[in-house]
N, C-alpha and C positions, 0 to 999 in steps of 0.2 A: 254356201262356203263355209270350210273349215278353218277354225284354226287351232293352234296349238298354244298354252299356255303354263303358263308355274303359276300356282296359285301362294298368294301373298298375305293371307288372312289368317295363318297361323304359321308358328314352324315348320308345319311337317313337309309344306311346297309340297302340293301336289301335282302332280303333271296332267293338265287337263284337256279333252278336246272339247270344242265349243262347236257347236252346227248349227249354222241357220237357214232355215229350212226357206224358200221360195215364199212361204205364204206368212213367213215372219217369225216361227216357231224358233224356239232355240233350247238345243240339247244340250245339256252338260254334262257330260263322263270323267272319272278318275276321283273325283272329289272322294274323300273320305266324311267329310261334315258337309252341313245345310251353307256353309259360312262359302264353301268352295263351291257351290252349284250357282249360287247372287253376284259369286263375283266373275265368275265366268258369263255368264248373264248379260251383266253390268259393262264387260270390261271389250265386249262386242261393240252392246248397244249403246253406250257414253261414257265412255272413261272417263274415268276425273282422279286427280293427284291432290296431293297436299304438297305445297311448297315450302321448303326451305331454306334460308341464310343469312346473311349478315347486316347491318347497317352500321354506319360510323358513327361515332359517340363524340362529342364536343365535351370537353369538364368532363370528362370521365373516369373511373379507376382505370380501366379497360379503354381499350381503343373502339371496340367494335362491340354490338349487342347482337344476339341469336335474333330471326324474327320467322314466322312461318304464317301461312294463311291459318286461318278460325279451323276452316272446314276446307274439304276439296273443293277443288275449280276443275271445270271442263281441262279437261288435257291440252284444245288449243290454244288456251289462254296463258299458258304458262310464259312465253318469252314476251308478253306484252306485260305482264306480272313482274318477271323479271327489268323488265327495263324502268319499269317504276319505282322498284326497291333500290334499282344503282342508283335513282337523283334523289333520292334522299339520304340526308343527314339530321340526327337527332341530338338533342342536350338532355347529358345529365342533371337530375337524379332519373333514371327506368325504372319502372317495376313491369316485372311479370303479368303479362295482358294488357299491358298499354296499347291503345292502337296507335300503330304505326302511319299504317294508310285506312283510310275508312272505305272505300269501295274500290279493291285492288282491278285495276284495268274492266269497269263496267259489270262487277258479277257479283256485288251485293255480297262478297266477303272480306273483310276484315282480314290488318297484316298483323300482327301484335307480337308484341318481345315475349320472351321465353326464359328470360333471365332480368335477374335486377342489375342495375349498376349503379352504382352508386356516383354524384360526387366528389373529384378531386380534391384532395384539400390543400 
């Protein structure tokens, strides 16, 4: 199997060609740094992503707080995590790093706030 990818590990955006042989060996070409080789191999064998979104805030100075998964999660869990995020509403005050969802979609990865939101006066 051969896949063409654009590396997203640095601003260079290298065009990668990732080949997976029948015996399971992964060969990455086109990268200009070691991170590109790691990214290409991981993207073919176990793709993961960081999920970002917003959650409504009750009694806050602003109406929504930005959130993200604390670590990357399996790509196949994105829609499950987004469903959970859309069901959540939090109350101010919120601090950066506060856990909004402890175990997003059974991944063991928390969803955390990425912004402070003070209580409305």
